[in-house]
C-alpha atoms as a printed R data frame, in Angstrom:
    type eleno elety resid chain resno       x       y       z
1   ATOM     1    CA   MET     A     1  10.307 -26.672   7.659
2   ATOM     2    CA   ALA     A     2   6.633 -27.155   8.523
3   ATOM     3    CA   ALA     A     3   4.881 -24.915  11.538
4   ATOM     4    CA   SER     A     4   4.119 -27.262  14.221
5   ATOM     5    CA   LYS     A     5   0.426 -27.113  15.321
6   ATOM     6    CA   THR     A     6   1.023 -25.056  18.376
7   ATOM     7    CA   ARG     A     7   2.619 -22.172  16.326
8   ATOM     8    CA   THR     A     8  -0.097 -22.334  14.369
9   ATOM     9    CA   ASP     A     9  -2.869 -22.020  16.823
10  ATOM    10    CA   TRP     A    10  -0.856 -19.084  18.628
11  ATOM    11    CA   ALA     A    11  -0.758 -17.269  15.095
12  ATOM    12    CA   LEU     A    12  -5.006 -18.209  14.787
13  ATOM    13    CA   LEU     A    13  -5.448 -16.496  18.148
14  ATOM    14    CA   LEU     A    14  -3.229 -13.425  17.707
15  ATOM    15    CA   LEU     A    15  -4.491 -13.376  13.953
16  ATOM    16    CA   ARG     A    16  -8.064 -13.496  15.326
17  ATOM    17    CA   LEU     A    17  -6.953 -11.112  18.428
18  ATOM    18    CA   ALA     A    18  -6.078  -8.383  16.008
19  ATOM    19    CA   VAL     A    19  -8.807  -8.790  13.511
20  ATOM    20    CA   GLY     A    20 -11.732  -8.689  15.467
21  ATOM    21    CA   GLY     A    21 -10.238  -6.037  17.720
22  ATOM    22    CA   MET     A    22  -9.418  -3.917  14.837
23  ATOM    23    CA   ALA     A    23 -12.858  -4.219  13.504
24  ATOM    24    CA   VAL     A    24 -14.744  -3.582  17.116
25  ATOM    25    CA   ALA     A    25 -11.924  -0.496  17.381
26  ATOM    26    CA   GLN     A    26 -13.162   0.725  13.823
27  ATOM    27    CA   ALA     A    27 -16.785   0.684  14.249
28  ATOM    28    CA   PHE     A    28 -17.027   1.779  17.860
29  ATOM    29    CA   PRO     A    29 -16.380   5.428  17.420
30  ATOM    30    CA   VAL     A    30 -18.714   5.492  13.926
31  ATOM    31    CA   LEU     A    31 -21.665   4.203  16.310
32  ATOM    32    CA   ARG     A    32 -21.030   6.229  18.902
33  ATOM    33    CA   ASN     A    33 -21.183   9.430  17.114
34  ATOM    34    CA   ALA     A    34 -24.251   8.161  15.265
35  ATOM    35    CA   HIS     A    35 -26.556  11.549  15.404
36  ATOM    36    CA   GLY     A    36 -27.971  13.602  12.897
37  ATOM    37    CA   ALA     A    37 -30.859  13.350  10.701
38  ATOM    38    CA   ILE     A    38 -31.539  10.058   9.259
39  ATOM    39    CA   THR     A    39 -31.127   9.580   5.467
40  ATOM    40    CA   PHE     A    40 -29.810   6.498   3.562
41  ATOM    41    CA   ASP     A    41 -25.757   7.627   3.381
42  ATOM    42    CA   HIS     A    42 -26.268   7.581   7.087
43  ATOM    43    CA   THR     A    43 -28.137   4.720   7.530
44  ATOM    44    CA   VAL     A    44 -25.229   2.781   5.331
45  ATOM    45    CA   ARG     A    45 -22.989   3.896   7.239
46  ATOM    46    CA   TRP     A    46 -24.006   2.782  10.457
47  ATOM    47    CA   GLY     A    47 -25.332  -0.350   9.095
48  ATOM    48    CA   LEU     A    48 -21.761  -1.312   8.013
49  ATOM    49    CA   ALA     A    49 -20.350   0.040  11.313
50  ATOM    50    CA   LEU     A    50 -22.700  -2.394  13.046
51  ATOM    51    CA   GLY     A    51 -21.802  -5.554  10.730
52  ATOM    52    CA   GLU     A    52 -18.518  -4.383  11.290
53  ATOM    53    CA   LEU     A    53 -18.745  -4.026  15.375
54  ATOM    54    CA   VAL     A    54 -20.345  -7.574  15.649
55  ATOM    55    CA   CYS     A    55 -18.199  -9.611  13.337
56  ATOM    56    CA   GLY     A    56 -14.924  -8.432  14.720
57  ATOM    57    CA   GLY     A    57 -16.615  -9.262  18.294
58  ATOM    58    CA   MET     A    58 -17.263 -12.839  17.006
59  ATOM    59    CA   ILE     A    59 -14.130 -13.023  16.210
60  ATOM    60    CA   LEU     A    60 -12.077 -11.814  18.927
61  ATOM    61    CA   VAL     A    61 -13.983 -14.251  21.128
62  ATOM    62    CA   GLY     A    62 -13.952 -17.294  19.108
63  ATOM    63    CA   ILE     A    63 -17.394 -17.613  17.638
64  ATOM    64    CA   TRP     A    64 -18.187 -18.466  14.628
65  ATOM    65    CA   VAL     A    65 -14.998 -17.457  12.950
66  ATOM    66    CA   SER     A    66 -15.075 -18.513   9.325
67  ATOM    67    CA   LEU     A    67 -18.363 -17.244   8.354
68  ATOM    68    CA   ALA     A    68 -17.932 -13.702  11.032
69  ATOM    69    CA   GLY     A    69 -14.681 -13.244   9.014
70  ATOM    70    CA   GLY     A    70 -16.539 -13.739   5.415
71  ATOM    71    CA   VAL     A    71 -19.234 -11.214   6.199
72  ATOM    72    CA   LEU     A    72 -16.494  -8.741   7.416
73  ATOM    73    CA   VAL     A    73 -14.753  -9.208   4.068
74  ATOM    74    CA   ALA     A    74 -18.183  -7.960   2.482
75  ATOM    75    CA   VAL     A    75 -18.750  -5.469   4.856
76  ATOM    76    CA   LEU     A    76 -15.123  -4.288   4.093
77  ATOM    77    CA   GLY     A    77 -15.019  -5.293   0.573
78  ATOM    78    CA   TRP     A    78 -18.327  -3.760  -0.684
79  ATOM    79    CA   PRO     A    79 -17.052  -0.206  -0.369
80  ATOM    80    CA   LEU     A    80 -13.620  -0.828  -1.623
81  ATOM    81    CA   VAL     A    81 -15.061  -2.543  -4.634
82  ATOM    82    CA   HIS     A    82 -17.419   0.778  -4.813
83  ATOM    83    CA   VAL     A    83 -14.666   3.121  -4.619
84  ATOM    84    CA   TRP     A    84 -12.887   1.228  -7.875
85  ATOM    85    CA   LEU     A    85 -15.458   0.725  -9.936
86  ATOM    86    CA   HIS     A    86 -15.781   4.847  -9.763
87  ATOM    87    CA   GLY     A    87 -11.993   5.710 -10.727
88  ATOM    88    CA   ALA     A    88  -9.952   5.486  -7.650
89  ATOM    89    CA   GLY     A    89  -6.540   3.263  -8.000
90  ATOM    90    CA   VAL     A    90  -6.383   0.011  -6.260
91  ATOM    91    CA   LEU     A    91  -3.340   0.858  -3.798
92  ATOM    92    CA   SER     A    92  -5.900   4.589  -2.874
93  ATOM    93    CA   ASN     A    93  -6.944   3.011   0.388
94  ATOM    94    CA   LEU     A    94  -4.042   0.914   1.949
95  ATOM    95    CA   GLY     A    95  -5.751   0.578   5.176
96  ATOM    96    CA   GLY     A    96  -9.279  -0.579   3.900
97  ATOM    97    CA   LEU     A    97  -6.976  -3.058   1.525
98  ATOM    98    CA   PHE     A    98  -4.937  -4.069   4.305
99  ATOM    99    CA   ARG     A    99  -8.322  -4.568   6.663
100 ATOM   100    CA   LEU     A   100  -9.969  -6.526   4.268
101 ATOM   101    CA   LEU     A   101  -6.808  -8.984   3.609
102 ATOM   102    CA   VAL     A   102  -6.463  -9.747   7.082
103 ATOM   103    CA   GLY     A   103 -10.108 -10.572   7.457
104 ATOM   104    CA   LEU     A   104  -9.894 -12.418   4.831
105 ATOM   105    CA   ALA     A   105  -6.924 -14.536   6.468
106 ATOM   106    CA   CYS     A   106  -9.089 -14.672   9.554
107 ATOM   107    CA   ALA     A   107 -12.067 -16.561   7.223
108 ATOM   108    CA   LEU     A   108  -9.859 -19.171   6.046
109 ATOM   109    CA   GLY     A   109  -7.877 -19.566   9.247
110 ATOM   110    CA   GLY     A   110 -10.794 -20.200  11.236
111 ATOM   111    CA   GLY     A   111 -10.790 -19.508  15.050
112 ATOM   112    CA   GLY     A   112  -7.912 -22.334  16.397
113 ATOM   113    CA   ARG     A   113  -7.843 -24.118  19.178
114 ATOM   114    CA   TRP     A   114  -8.287 -21.550  21.714
115 ATOM   115    CA   ALA     A   115 -11.653 -20.276  20.600
116 ATOM   116    CA   LEU     A   116 -14.861 -20.238  21.852
117 ATOM   117    CA   GLU     A   117 -16.281 -22.270  19.396
118 ATOM   118    CA   ARG     A   118 -14.216 -25.380  20.061
C-alpha cells in the first residue's frame, strides 16, 4: 500500500527535524569548547563541526535540504572512511554510521512540503 502524500510530507518533516537537530546538537559543543593552540588537527575538527552546524541548521529550517544533506554526508562520511581505511571495522562507530545514513536519507528525500524553500 502506497503512502499518501500527507504521510510522506510528515515523514520528511520529522526526518528533517531529527537530522538537522542532531547535527546542530553534535556540532555546537565542539565549537563552544574551541580553545587552545591552533593546530592543523584543531582546525580540521573546528571546520568539520562548523560545516555540520551550518548544514544542520539549513536542514532544520528547510533551506536547500538536498544540497545541505549531501554536504553533511560528506562531512560525516570523511572521518568514517578515514578510520575504515586505517583498519577499524565498518561497525566500529555505530553512532557515526547512523548519522551518515539518516543524513543520506534526508539528502535523497528533500525538504518536503513544509520546507522554507517551497
